[in-house]
FIDREN-59411 format. One record per residue (C-alpha): residue in three letters; y, x, z. Coordinates in steps of 0.05 Angstrom, whole numbers, padded with zeros to 5 digits. Each point is the difference from the previous one (the first is absolute). Example, Ala and Ser with C-alpha at 12.3 -4.5 7.8 and 13.67 -1.06 7.14 Angstrom:
# residues 2
{pt 'ala',{-00090,00246,00156}},
{pt 'ser',{00069,00027,-00013}},
This chain:
# residues 393
{pt 'met',{00339,00404,00256}},
{pt 'val',{00031,00009,00069}},
{pt 'leu',{-00044,00008,00061}},
{pt 'pro',{-00020,-00072,00029}},
{pt 'lys',{00036,-00034,00062}},
{pt 'lys',{-00054,-00022,00046}},
{pt 'gly',{00041,-00052,00044}},
{pt 'phe',{-00033,-00066,-00034}},
{pt 'leu',{-00068,00034,-00008}},
{pt 'ser',{00000,00019,00073}},
{pt 'ile',{00011,-00073,00018}},
{pt 'val',{-00056,-00026,-00045}},
{pt 'leu',{-00044,00056,00028}},
{pt 'asp',{00017,-00018,00077}},
{pt 'ala',{-00013,-00076,-00018}},
{pt 'phe',{-00068,00021,-00028}},
{pt 'arg',{-00021,00039,00062}},
{pt 'glu',{00022,-00060,00041}},
{pt 'gly',{-00053,-00049,-00037}},
{pt 'ala',{00054,-00036,-00041}},
{pt 'ser',{-00051,00007,-00060}},
{pt 'asn',{-00067,00022,-00015}},
{pt 'asp',{00022,00041,-00057}},
{pt 'ile',{00058,00013,-00048}},
{pt 'ile',{-00005,00015,-00070}},
{pt 'phe',{00054,00052,-00029}},
{pt 'val',{00016,-00001,-00078}},
{pt 'pro',{00041,00057,-00023}},
{pt 'val',{00045,-00027,-00053}},
{pt 'ser',{00047,00039,-00046}},
{pt 'ile',{00061,-00036,-00029}},
{pt 'val',{00041,00042,-00051}},
{pt 'tyr',{00062,-00016,-00040}},
{pt 'asp',{00024,00030,-00064}},
{pt 'arg',{00070,-00002,00039}},
{pt 'ile',{00015,-00027,00069}},
{pt 'pro',{00061,-00042,00012}},
{pt 'glu',{00012,00037,00071}},
{pt 'glu',{00015,00072,-00040}},
{pt 'lys',{00072,00002,00033}},
{pt 'ser',{-00025,-00017,00070}},
{pt 'tyr',{-00056,00059,-00011}},
{pt 'ile',{00058,00047,-00018}},
{pt 'arg',{00042,-00018,00057}},
{pt 'glu',{-00060,00012,00049}},
{pt 'gln',{-00012,00069,-00035}},
{pt 'glu',{00078,00018,00009}},
{pt 'gly',{-00008,-00027,00076}},
{pt 'leu',{00051,-00057,-00007}},
{pt 'pro',{-00007,-00057,00039}},
{pt 'lys',{-00034,-00060,-00027}},
{pt 'glu',{00047,-00053,-00026}},
{pt 'lys',{00001,-00060,00046}},
{pt 'glu',{-00028,-00063,-00038}},
{pt 'ser',{00050,-00060,-00005}},
{pt 'phe',{00001,-00062,-00044}},
{pt 'ala',{00042,00033,-00051}},
{pt 'gln',{-00055,00051,-00015}},
{pt 'met',{-00048,-00057,00000}},
{pt 'leu',{00040,-00034,-00057}},
{pt 'lys',{00015,00072,-00033}},
{pt 'ala',{-00085,00006,-00003}},
{pt 'arg',{-00004,-00052,-00046}},
{pt 'ser',{00030,00042,-00058}},
{pt 'leu',{-00047,00056,00019}},
{pt 'leu',{-00059,-00048,-00016}},
{pt 'arg',{00030,-00013,-00070}},
{pt 'arg',{-00009,00074,-00017}},
{pt 'lys',{-00064,00033,-00038}},
{pt 'tyr',{-00039,00040,00048}},
{pt 'gly',{-00060,00009,-00043}},
{pt 'arg',{-00072,-00009,00023}},
{pt 'ile',{-00033,-00013,00065}},
{pt 'tyr',{-00067,00031,00012}},
{pt 'val',{-00049,-00026,00058}},
{pt 'arg',{-00062,00045,00012}},
{pt 'val',{-00052,-00013,00063}},
{pt 'asp',{-00042,00047,00028}},
{pt 'glu',{-00068,-00011,00034}},
{pt 'pro',{00009,-00045,00062}},
{pt 'phe',{-00030,00023,00064}},
{pt 'ser',{-00021,-00030,00068}},
{pt 'leu',{00031,00023,00062}},
{pt 'lys',{-00064,-00010,00038}},
{pt 'asp',{-00039,00047,-00051}},
{pt 'tyr',{00060,00047,-00002}},
{pt 'ile',{-00005,00009,00078}},
{pt 'ser',{-00075,00008,-00003}},
{pt 'thr',{00006,00058,-00049}},
{pt 'lys',{00059,00033,00035}},
{pt 'gly',{-00013,-00018,00071}},
{pt 'his',{00055,-00018,00051}},
{pt 'his',{00048,00055,00013}},
{pt 'glu',{00074,00014,00019}},
{pt 'gly',{00023,00008,-00068}},
{pt 'leu',{-00035,-00058,-00035}},
{pt 'asp',{00065,-00040,-00015}},
{pt 'glu',{00025,00062,-00040}},
{pt 'asp',{-00064,00014,-00037}},
{pt 'leu',{-00006,-00074,-00022}},
{pt 'ala',{00077,00003,-00024}},
{pt 'leu',{-00014,00065,-00038}},
{pt 'asp',{-00062,-00028,-00028}},
{pt 'leu',{00034,-00067,-00023}},
{pt 'val',{00054,00044,-00033}},
{pt 'arg',{-00049,00045,-00038}},
{pt 'gly',{-00036,-00067,-00026}},
{pt 'ile',{00068,-00022,-00026}},
{pt 'asn',{00013,00070,-00035}},
{pt 'arg',{-00064,-00002,-00034}},
{pt 'val',{00010,-00065,-00035}},
{pt 'thr',{00078,00012,-00014}},
{pt 'pro',{00002,-00004,-00072}},
{pt 'val',{00038,00058,-00038}},
{pt 'thr',{00055,-00034,-00047}},
{pt 'cys',{00033,00029,-00058}},
{pt 'leu',{00069,-00003,00041}},
{pt 'ser',{-00029,00041,00053}},
{pt 'leu',{-00024,00052,-00046}},
{pt 'val',{00066,00003,-00036}},
{pt 'ala',{00034,00005,00067}},
{pt 'cys',{-00047,00061,00013}},
{pt 'ala',{00021,00037,-00063}},
{pt 'leu',{00072,-00018,00014}},
{pt 'val',{00011,00023,00066}},
{pt 'thr',{-00042,00067,-00008}},
{pt 'arg',{00010,00022,-00073}},
{pt 'phe',{00057,-00040,-00036}},
{pt 'arg',{00055,-00007,00053}},
{pt 'lys',{00051,00000,-00053}},
{pt 'gly',{-00035,-00040,-00055}},
{pt 'phe',{-00051,00004,-00053}},
{pt 'tyr',{-00025,-00012,-00071}},
{pt 'leu',{-00056,-00055,00000}},
{pt 'pro',{-00053,00049,-00032}},
{pt 'asp',{00009,00045,00057}},
{pt 'met',{-00006,-00056,00053}},
{pt 'glu',{-00061,-00022,-00031}},
{pt 'gly',{-00032,00068,-00001}},
{pt 'ser',{00015,00003,00079}},
{pt 'val',{-00025,-00066,00011}},
{pt 'arg',{-00066,00016,-00039}},
{pt 'thr',{-00008,00061,00047}},
{pt 'leu',{00007,-00044,00063}},
{pt 'leu',{-00047,-00049,-00029}},
{pt 'gln',{-00055,00052,-00017}},
{pt 'tyr',{-00004,00016,00071}},
{pt 'leu',{00003,-00066,00029}},
{pt 'arg',{-00056,-00026,-00046}},
{pt 'leu',{-00043,00060,00023}},
{pt 'gln',{00014,-00025,00073}},
{pt 'his',{-00020,-00067,-00020}},
{pt 'ala',{00066,-00027,00025}},
{pt 'pro',{00018,-00080,-00011}},
{pt 'leu',{00040,00002,-00062}},
{pt 'cys',{00036,-00062,-00031}},
{pt 'ser',{-00035,-00023,-00063}},
{pt 'ser',{00068,00006,-00037}},
{pt 'leu',{-00008,00079,00005}},
{pt 'asp',{-00058,-00007,-00056}},
{pt 'glu',{00056,-00010,-00047}},
{pt 'leu',{00046,00055,00025}},
{pt 'ser',{00048,00008,-00057}},
{pt 'ser',{00019,-00073,-00004}},
{pt 'thr',{00002,-00011,00074}},
{pt 'leu',{00045,00066,00011}},
{pt 'ser',{00045,-00028,-00052}},
{pt 'glu',{00003,-00064,00038}},
{pt 'thr',{00013,00034,00068}},
{pt 'thr',{00054,00039,-00033}},
{pt 'ser',{00033,-00063,-00024}},
{pt 'leu',{-00003,-00028,00068}},
{pt 'leu',{00033,00061,00034}},
{pt 'val',{00057,-00006,-00055}},
{pt 'asp',{00009,-00067,00017}},
{pt 'trp',{00004,00016,00073}},
{pt 'lys',{00047,00052,-00014}},
{pt 'val',{-00045,00059,00025}},
{pt 'leu',{-00001,00029,-00072}},
{pt 'lys',{00051,00006,-00051}},
{pt 'val',{-00015,00007,-00073}},
{pt 'val',{00038,00058,-00033}},
{pt 'glu',{-00005,-00002,-00077}},
{pt 'glu',{-00001,00071,-00028}},
{pt 'pro',{00014,00012,-00076}},
{pt 'gly',{-00063,00032,-00034}},
{pt 'lys',{-00051,-00021,00059}},
{pt 'glu',{-00059,-00049,-00015}},
{pt 'ser',{-00004,-00016,00074}},
{pt 'pro',{00062,-00013,00040}},
{pt 'tyr',{00016,00029,00066}},
{pt 'tyr',{-00001,-00036,00065}},
{pt 'ser',{00049,00020,00050}},
{pt 'leu',{-00018,-00013,00074}},
{pt 'asn',{00050,-00029,00047}},
{pt 'gln',{00002,00045,00060}},
{pt 'gln',{00015,-00052,00049}},
{pt 'ser',{-00071,-00028,-00020}},
{pt 'leu',{-00039,00061,00027}},
{pt 'arg',{-00008,-00034,00069}},
{pt 'glu',{-00030,-00061,-00025}},
{pt 'leu',{-00045,00039,-00047}},
{pt 'glu',{-00024,00039,00060}},
{pt 'tyr',{-00020,-00064,00031}},
{pt 'tyr',{-00048,-00017,-00060}},
{pt 'lys',{-00024,00072,-00002}},
{pt 'asn',{-00022,-00001,00072}},
{pt 'gly',{-00039,-00068,-00009}},
{pt 'ile',{-00055,00042,-00038}},
{pt 'val',{00011,00072,00024}},
{pt 'his',{-00062,-00007,00046}},
{pt 'phe',{-00040,00005,-00063}},
{pt 'phe',{00027,00068,-00016}},
{pt 'leu',{00001,00038,00066}},
{pt 'pro',{-00060,00044,-00013}},
{pt 'leu',{00029,00020,-00069}},
{pt 'ser',{00072,00008,00025}},
{pt 'phe',{-00018,00041,00061}},
{pt 'val',{-00038,00049,-00048}},
{pt 'ala',{00052,00004,-00050}},
{pt 'cys',{00048,00011,00055}},
{pt 'ala',{-00040,00059,00020}},
{pt 'leu',{-00004,00026,-00069}},
{pt 'val',{00067,-00005,-00017}},
{pt 'ser',{00033,00027,00061}},
{pt 'thr',{-00029,00067,-00008}},
{pt 'ala',{00044,00008,-00065}},
{pt 'ser',{-00059,00047,-00023}},
{pt 'glu',{-00051,-00006,-00057}},
{pt 'arg',{-00056,00025,00044}},
{pt 'val',{-00017,-00043,00067}},
{pt 'glu',{-00052,00016,00048}},
{pt 'met',{-00043,-00059,00020}},
{pt 'glu',{00006,00012,00074}},
{pt 'glu',{00079,-00008,-00007}},
{pt 'val',{-00013,-00067,-00034}},
{pt 'lys',{-00043,-00023,00059}},
{pt 'glu',{00046,00026,00052}},
{pt 'ile',{00058,-00041,-00031}},
{pt 'tyr',{-00041,-00058,-00015}},
{pt 'ser',{-00019,-00001,00081}},
{pt 'phe',{00074,00012,00015}},
{pt 'leu',{00024,-00062,-00041}},
{pt 'met',{-00055,-00042,00029}},
{pt 'asp',{00024,00018,00069}},
{pt 'leu',{00073,-00007,-00013}},
{pt 'phe',{-00010,-00069,-00033}},
{pt 'gln',{-00046,-00032,00052}},
{pt 'lys',{00055,-00045,00023}},
{pt 'glu',{00024,-00017,-00072}},
{pt 'phe',{-00063,-00016,-00042}},
{pt 'ile',{-00063,-00038,00017}},
{pt 'phe',{-00059,00043,-00022}},
{pt 'asp',{-00066,-00030,-00021}},
{pt 'pro',{-00059,00034,00025}},
{pt 'leu',{-00042,-00029,-00053}},
{pt 'his',{00027,00049,-00049}},
{pt 'gly',{-00042,00053,00029}},
{pt 'asn',{00010,00068,00037}},
{pt 'gln',{00060,00044,-00012}},
{pt 'val',{-00042,00057,-00036}},
{pt 'asp',{-00029,-00051,-00049}},
{pt 'ile',{00064,-00036,-00014}},
{pt 'ile',{00035,00066,-00018}},
{pt 'glu',{-00058,00023,-00044}},
{pt 'gly',{-00001,-00064,-00039}},
{pt 'thr',{00072,-00001,-00006}},
{pt 'leu',{00002,00069,-00029}},
{pt 'glu',{-00058,-00015,-00051}},
{pt 'phe',{00045,-00058,-00022}},
{pt 'leu',{00056,00047,-00010}},
{pt 'lys',{-00043,00048,-00038}},
{pt 'ser',{-00025,-00053,-00040}},
{pt 'thr',{00071,-00016,-00025}},
{pt 'ala',{00011,00073,-00016}},
{pt 'met',{00052,00008,00057}},
{pt 'leu',{-00039,00060,00030}},
{pt 'asn',{-00060,00043,-00013}},
{pt 'arg',{-00050,00018,00052}},
{pt 'ser',{-00072,00029,-00006}},
{pt 'glu',{-00055,-00033,00040}},
{pt 'gly',{00001,00019,00071}},
{pt 'ser',{00061,00044,-00008}},
{pt 'lys',{00050,00009,00055}},
{pt 'lys',{00060,00006,-00051}},
{pt 'ile',{00036,-00052,-00036}},
{pt 'ile',{00041,00017,-00064}},
{pt 'leu',{00050,-00048,-00020}},
{pt 'thr',{00015,-00018,-00073}},
{pt 'lys',{00062,-00011,-00040}},
{pt 'thr',{-00021,-00074,00003}},
{pt 'gly',{-00010,00005,00076}},
{pt 'phe',{00070,00029,00007}},
{pt 'asp',{00030,-00056,-00039}},
{pt 'lys',{-00038,-00059,00031}},
{pt 'leu',{-00015,00019,00070}},
{pt 'pro',{00069,-00015,00023}},
{pt 'leu',{-00010,-00070,-00020}},
{pt 'trp',{-00055,-00006,00051}},
{pt 'ala',{00034,00043,00054}},
{pt 'gly',{00060,-00039,-00009}},
{pt 'leu',{-00027,-00063,00028}},
{pt 'ile',{00001,00024,00071}},
{pt 'lys',{00066,00039,-00009}},
{pt 'ser',{00045,-00049,00033}},
{pt 'phe',{-00040,-00001,00061}},
{pt 'leu',{-00004,00072,00007}},
{pt 'glu',{00075,00003,-00007}},
{pt 'ala',{00007,-00054,00056}},
{pt 'tyr',{-00046,00037,00047}},
{pt 'trp',{00041,00067,-00011}},
{pt 'ile',{00064,-00037,00017}},
{pt 'ala',{-00030,-00029,00059}},
{pt 'ser',{-00023,00069,00021}},
{pt 'lys',{00071,00032,-00008}},
{pt 'val',{00031,-00053,00039}},
{pt 'leu',{-00048,00011,00061}},
{pt 'ile',{00012,00081,-00011}},
{pt 'glu',{00078,-00017,00006}},
{pt 'ala',{-00009,-00043,00059}},
{pt 'gly',{-00033,00055,00042}},
{pt 'asp',{-00008,-00019,00071}},
{pt 'lys',{00047,-00058,-00005}},
{pt 'pro',{-00039,-00045,-00054}},
{pt 'gly',{00034,-00069,00026}},
{pt 'lys',{-00023,-00071,-00014}},
{pt 'lys',{-00043,-00019,-00054}},
{pt 'gly',{00053,-00040,-00034}},
{pt 'ala',{00052,00062,00001}},
{pt 'leu',{-00053,00043,-00033}},
{pt 'leu',{-00016,-00045,-00054}},
{pt 'lys',{00076,-00013,-00014}},
{pt 'arg',{00005,00077,-00006}},
{pt 'met',{-00058,00008,-00048}},
{pt 'asn',{00036,-00048,-00044}},
{pt 'ser',{00064,00041,00000}},
{pt 'leu',{-00032,00061,-00005}},
{pt 'gly',{-00044,-00021,-00058}},
{pt 'arg',{00059,-00023,-00039}},
{pt 'glu',{00032,00068,00011}},
{pt 'phe',{-00062,00035,-00022}},
{pt 'his',{-00003,-00047,-00060}},
{pt 'lys',{00072,00018,-00018}},
{pt 'ser',{-00009,00074,00005}},
{pt 'gly',{-00064,-00002,-00041}},
{pt 'leu',{-00048,00021,00056}},
{pt 'ile',{-00040,-00063,-00013}},
{pt 'asp',{-00009,-00036,-00066}},
{pt 'asn',{-00019,-00068,00020}},
{pt 'leu',{00049,-00046,00027}},
{pt 'glu',{-00062,-00051,00019}},
{pt 'ala',{-00020,00054,00052}},
{pt 'ile',{00060,-00026,00041}},
{pt 'ser',{-00044,-00061,00028}},
{pt 'gln',{00003,-00023,00073}},
{pt 'ile',{-00073,-00028,-00010}},
{pt 'thr',{-00024,00071,-00016}},
{pt 'phe',{00043,00034,00051}},
{pt 'lys',{-00026,-00044,00052}},
{pt 'ser',{-00072,00023,-00017}},
{pt 'ala',{00022,00075,-00003}},
{pt 'leu',{00036,-00008,00065}},
{pt 'glu',{-00063,-00032,00034}},
{pt 'phe',{-00044,00057,-00032}},
{pt 'leu',{00043,00061,00017}},
{pt 'val',{00017,-00017,00071}},
{pt 'his',{-00073,-00010,00015}},
{pt 'arg',{-00021,00063,-00036}},
{pt 'phe',{00051,00048,00031}},
{pt 'ala',{00020,00008,00073}},
{pt 'leu',{00079,00010,-00008}},
{pt 'pro',{00040,00035,00015}},
{pt 'gln',{-00058,00054,00018}},
{pt 'glu',{-00033,-00005,-00071}},
{pt 'thr',{00067,00003,-00042}},
{pt 'gly',{-00021,00065,-00032}},
{pt 'ala',{-00066,-00030,-00021}},
{pt 'leu',{00038,-00059,-00029}},
{pt 'met',{00046,00043,-00042}},
{pt 'ala',{-00060,00036,-00029}},
{pt 'tyr',{-00033,-00072,-00010}},
{pt 'ala',{00063,-00027,-00036}},
{pt 'glu',{00003,00065,-00045}},
{pt 'lys',{-00070,-00017,-00024}},
{pt 'ile',{00016,-00075,-00013}},
{pt 'tyr',{00058,00026,-00040}},
{pt 'arg',{-00040,00050,-00040}},
{pt 'leu',{-00047,-00060,-00021}},
{pt 'arg',{00053,-00037,-00036}},
{pt 'ser',{-00016,-00002,-00073}},
{pt 'pro',{00051,00027,-00049}},
{pt 'ser',{00050,-00044,-00031}},
{pt 'pro',{-00024,-00036,-00064}},
């Protein structure tokens, strides 16, 4: 979920401070769709294209959208809370508006249900970017589910019957022309070919649940990026801290998950229990297994498009030097340079070319580095981002 906009919330809080109400009750509500009608608008926003003007003709066209099948809608509600109680706990301070906005989003994130479609999207954008056989897809989805259940993430009840639900989801994706069935002689299961034009919309559904996987994605990224069978624990901690810092404008981290060291230790225990690594109790060395080399890229790949986007943003700022120009020009250059990098094979994911992510990256990097004086430091930083990209599936 993107970082919250605080405009309307600030108006509500100002009214409360001026005595318009004795108290306000906030109710975090998550509304999740199997498929949203506004996919094209989202893709246009990612690509930096102007929003289409609303018209009477568009209103008439919208009627046909309402006749299409979009799957299910899931509504979940987190614990309501009183603004008066919230302030008595937090106290009045300058950043209260932002703290409240972030806590509301954390409440929404906690109850956002994981759907079969979002899990399939995760597997498609990380592991099966060309296509898949259904048994392979089911294996990857079960791996994702295993971790989610340990984290007590909210799951749709249909996932209890995974095989039938996965078949239903696959059929929907075929109907939506996201997948195409390719029959192969002698094969019990057909091959499902992925429409490459659908990767951007699948990225949207993946990002709707990526917050559940961030600890595991960060640890997996640290393990995979070394390209070595043996990894030092200190290196994992250092890379994890680096990613937490890098994505502070991108993701909303929940402090209820515990401190960083405990999160890393718990994540490594999960990977050990699933035979992805070996590690003696208290040992500072981590040894990856064959299973780990095979499956860890799935987890690391969940943040790959973000890493590639931040690398593109870094390269544009380095290129600009002491003449960065206006924000709009920088974002436009990120878009064009990203396409050049994708065409030349320097980045794998076209979804990395996202104006939404570029804006977050630009805000973070400009705040972090005093340019052009620290261009050298930014160059080293960009190299590290690029090294952390997981290998192509």
